[in-house]
C-alpha positions in Angstrom: 106.7 179.6 69.5 103.4 179.5 71.7 100.8 177.0 72.6 97.3 177.0 71.4 94.2 174.8 71.4 93.8 173.7 67.8 90.7 171.7 66.5 91.2 169.7 63.1 88.6 167.5 61.3 89.3 163.9 60.8 88.6 162.0 57.5 85.4 160.7 59.0 84.3 164.5 59.9 85.0 163.9 63.7 86.6 167.0 65.6 90.0 166.5 67.1 91.2 168.7 69.8 94.9 169.1 70.8 97.1 171.6 72.6 100.0 172.0 70.4 103.2 174.3 69.7 102.5 176.9 66.8 104.7 179.6 65.3 103.8 183.2 64.5 103.8 182.5 60.9 100.6 180.1 61.2 98.6 183.0 62.5 96.0 184.8 60.7 96.9 187.9 58.5 95.5 190.7 60.6 96.5 194.0 61.9 96.8 193.6 65.6 98.8 190.8 67.6 98.0 190.1 70.9 99.6 188.3 73.6 96.8 186.7 75.5 96.6 186.4 79.2 93.2 184.8 79.8 90.4 183.4 77.7 87.1 181.7 78.8 85.2 178.5 78.3 81.7 178.9 77.2 78.8 176.7 76.1 79.6 177.5 72.5 83.3 176.7 73.0 82.4 173.3 74.5 80.2 172.3 71.7 83.1 173.3 69.1 85.9 171.3 71.2 83.7 168.4 71.8 82.3 168.4 68.2 78.8 168.0 69.5 77.6 171.2 67.7 78.2 172.7 64.4 80.0 175.6 65.4 83.2 175.6 63.6 82.8 177.0 60.0 86.5 176.9 58.8 89.1 174.4 59.5 91.6 174.0 61.2 90.2 176.4 64.2 91.6 177.8 67.3 88.5 178.0 69.4 87.5 180.5 72.0 85.0 183.4 71.5 86.8 185.6 74.0 90.3 186.9 74.7 91.9 189.5 76.9 95.8 190.4 77.0 98.4 192.8 75.7 98.9 194.2 72.4 102.3 192.9 71.1 102.4 194.7 67.7 100.1 196.6 65.6 99.6 197.7 62.0 96.9 200.0 62.8 97.6 203.4 64.6 94.6 203.0 66.9 96.6 200.4 68.9 100.0 200.5 70.3 102.3 198.0 72.0 101.4 197.6 75.6 97.5 198.4 75.2 95.5 196.3 77.6 92.7 194.9 75.3 89.7 192.7 75.2 87.6 190.9 72.4 84.4 189.4 72.6 82.4 187.8 69.7 83.1 189.0 66.0 82.9 185.1 65.2 85.9 184.2 66.9 86.0 180.4 67.5 83.6 179.9 64.6 84.7 181.7 61.4 87.8 183.2 62.8 90.7 181.9 65.1 89.9 182.6 68.8 91.2 183.3 72.0 92.2 179.7 73.4 95.8 180.5 72.5 98.9 182.4 74.1 99.1 184.5 70.9 96.2 185.8 68.5 96.0 188.1 65.5 92.7 190.1 65.2 91.0 192.9 63.2 91.8 196.3 64.7 88.1 197.0 64.9 87.4 194.2 67.2 89.6 195.6 70.2 88.4 197.5 73.1 90.5 198.8 75.8 89.8 197.0 78.9 87.8 199.6 81.2 88.8 200.2 84.6 88.5 198.7 87.1 89.0 195.6 85.0 91.8 193.6 84.7 92.5 191.1 81.9 91.5 188.2 84.3 88.4 190.0 85.6 87.5 191.0 82.0 87.4 187.5 81.2 85.4 186.7 84.2 82.9 188.8 82.3 83.6 188.3 78.6 80.7 187.3 76.2 78.5 185.8 79.0 78.6 189.1 81.4 78.5 191.3 78.2 75.3 189.4 77.1 73.8 189.8 80.4 74.4 193.6 80.2 73.0 193.8 76.7 69.8 192.0 78.1 69.5 194.4 81.1 70.0 197.4 78.9 67.3 196.2 76.7 65.0 195.9 79.7 66.0 199.3 81.0 65.3 201.0 77.6 62.1 199.3 77.6 61.2 201.2 80.7 61.6 198.5 83.4 62.3 200.0 86.6 63.3 198.7 90.1 60.0 198.4 92.0 57.9 197.4 89.0 57.8 193.6 90.1 59.8 190.5 90.1 62.2 189.9 87.1 62.8 186.2 86.2 66.4 185.1 84.9 66.2 181.5 83.4 69.4 179.3 83.5 70.5 181.3 86.6 73.4 179.5 87.6 75.0 179.4 84.2 77.3 182.3 83.0 74.8 184.6 81.5 72.3 183.8 84.3 74.6 184.5 87.2 76.1 187.9 85.9 72.2 188.6 85.1 71.2 187.7 88.5 74.0 189.8 90.2 73.6 192.7 87.9 69.9 193.2 88.1 70.0 192.9 91.9 72.8 195.6 92.3 70.6 197.8 90.2 67.5 197.2 92.7 65.4 194.7 91.0 63.6 191.9 92.6 65.2 188.9 91.0 63.8 185.5 90.8 66.2 182.8 89.5 65.1 179.7 87.8 67.4 176.7 87.8 67.4 173.0 87.5 70.1 172.7 90.0 68.2 173.7 93.4 71.5 172.9 95.2 72.7 176.1 94.0 70.0 178.1 95.9 72.5 179.7 98.4 74.9 180.6 95.6 72.1 182.4 93.6 70.9 184.2 96.8 74.5 185.1 97.3 74.5 186.7 94.0 71.4 188.7 94.9 68.3 186.6 94.0 65.3 187.0 96.2 63.9 183.7 95.5 64.8 180.4 93.4 62.4 178.3 91.6 62.8 174.9 89.9 63.1 175.1 86.2 60.9 172.0 85.8 57.7 173.9 85.9 58.8 175.9 82.9 60.3 173.4 80.6 57.0 171.5 79.7 54.4 172.7 77.5 52.2 175.3 79.3 49.1 177.6 78.6 49.5 180.2 75.8 48.3 182.8 78.3 49.2 182.4 82.0 48.8 184.3 85.2 50.8 187.6 84.9 53.7 187.1 87.2 56.9 188.7 85.6 57.6 192.3 85.0 60.5 191.3 82.8 62.7 188.3 81.9 66.1 187.5 81.1 66.0 184.3 79.2 69.1 182.0 78.4 67.2 178.9 77.7 64.6 179.0 74.9 62.1 176.6 73.9 59.2 175.8 76.2 61.0 178.0 79.0 60.9 181.2 76.8 57.4 180.3 75.7 56.1 179.8 79.3 58.1 183.2 80.3 56.4 185.1 77.7 52.9 183.5 78.5 53.5 184.6 82.3 54.9 188.1 81.7 52.7 191.0 82.8 50.9 193.6 80.4 53.3 195.8 78.5 56.4 193.6 80.2 59.4 192.7 78.4 61.3 189.7 77.8 65.2 189.6 76.7 66.1 186.4 74.8 69.7 185.5 74.3 70.1 181.6 74.7 68.8 178.3 73.6 70.1 175.8 76.3 66.9 173.9 76.1 66.3 174.2 72.4 66.3 176.6 69.6 62.4 176.2 69.0 59.8 178.7 70.2 56.5 176.7 70.7 54.4 179.7 71.6 51.3 181.8 70.5 51.0 185.5 69.4 48.6 185.8 72.6 51.0 187.3 75.0 52.1 189.8 72.4 48.8 190.9 71.0 46.6 190.5 74.1 49.1 192.0 76.8 51.4 194.0 74.4 54.5 191.9 75.8 57.8 192.9 74.1 60.4 190.1 73.0 64.0 191.4 72.4 66.3 189.3 70.6 70.0 189.8 72.1 72.9 189.1 69.8 76.2 189.9 71.3 78.6 188.7 68.5 78.0 191.5 66.0 77.2 194.6 67.5 79.1 198.0 67.1 81.8 199.1 69.6 79.6 202.3 71.1 77.1 199.8 72.3 80.0 197.6 73.7 81.4 200.2 75.4 78.1 201.3 77.1 77.5 197.7 78.2 81.0 197.2 79.6 80.4 200.8 81.6 77.2 199.6 83.1 79.2 196.3 84.3 82.0 198.6 85.6 79.7 200.6 87.6 77.3 198.1 89.0 78.8 194.4 89.1 80.3 193.8 92.3 83.9 192.6 91.9 83.7 190.1 94.9 80.4 188.7 93.4 82.1 188.3 89.9 85.0 186.6 91.7 82.7 184.2 93.5 81.1 183.0 90.5 84.4 182.4 88.6 86.2 179.1 88.3 89.8 179.4 86.8 91.4 176.4 84.8 94.6 176.1 82.6 94.9 175.9 78.7 95.9 172.3 79.6 92.6 171.4 81.2 90.2 172.7 78.6 89.8 169.7 76.6 88.8 167.6 79.5 86.6 170.3 81.0 84.5 171.0 77.9 82.0 167.9 78.3 81.3 169.3 81.9 79.6 172.3 80.3 77.2 170.1 78.0 76.4 167.9 80.9 75.3 170.9 83.0 77.8 170.5 85.7 79.4 173.8 85.4 78.2 177.1 87.3 78.9 180.6 86.9 82.0 181.6 84.7 85.0 179.7 83.4 88.2 181.5 82.8 91.2 180.0 81.1 94.8 181.1 82.0 96.3 180.2 78.7 99.8 180.3 80.3 99.3 177.1 82.1 
């Protein structure tokens, strides 16, 4: 027997979340069984647990888009008992049972060996949020953005993706400007490497379709007017990597930044991406993300605390990364 967070749907289509005892026979029929050490709590997980977003596609559901732990048993020769593994994305917590559990079964193709120097705990401090930030940074690098080209804007900077993005870009030598609605986090963001911090309020309202050339590149986690204004203020032939919609899924922009300045907008999807690109993103993080900074942005909670903690995400009261020790 093991404990898991299980979501069920009531007769009036509301979400019920509870931590309960489960048996191995209840797990999905997949190739690799993992004893989970740590999972994470992300914005998407919080939407699923609270029922405030249409995240869950199949009921009942064990939420959690990430997990890290040890292979307990495998029907696939690629994996052996004792292997330390990490899984991010692949529809976990949406279409497939996820990581907020002490044991899970997953497809063999979803797994990666945890790369040095990461442990199961620190791998979950990175997880989907940090992995997504790394994909954004790699997109900007492939575009040709180099340190010294000018300021790089990170929106939603105090969140999980934003925090890792700030730290990673700064470590690579970029001049990072952090946009946040929580100016009380200025010291935190400068500690991660931000050169300066700006109030997000100026970017959240409708703006001119073409604005003063300011940003050499942008990592956007917010969407909506924030993304539109970021594109409008990006320099000639600059690039924007968009990966989130904290403000909204709309994009109230014009084509002017793209056809008059040659701005490129990269859409970043971290859920379904091949393992070769995953490994490259993890390698970037392993080489350039300072473990002390990763720890500084990380809060740890237990599985028993997740249900009460989830609404804080949606209320904008959580900074950085939240990892879950599923054993308590």
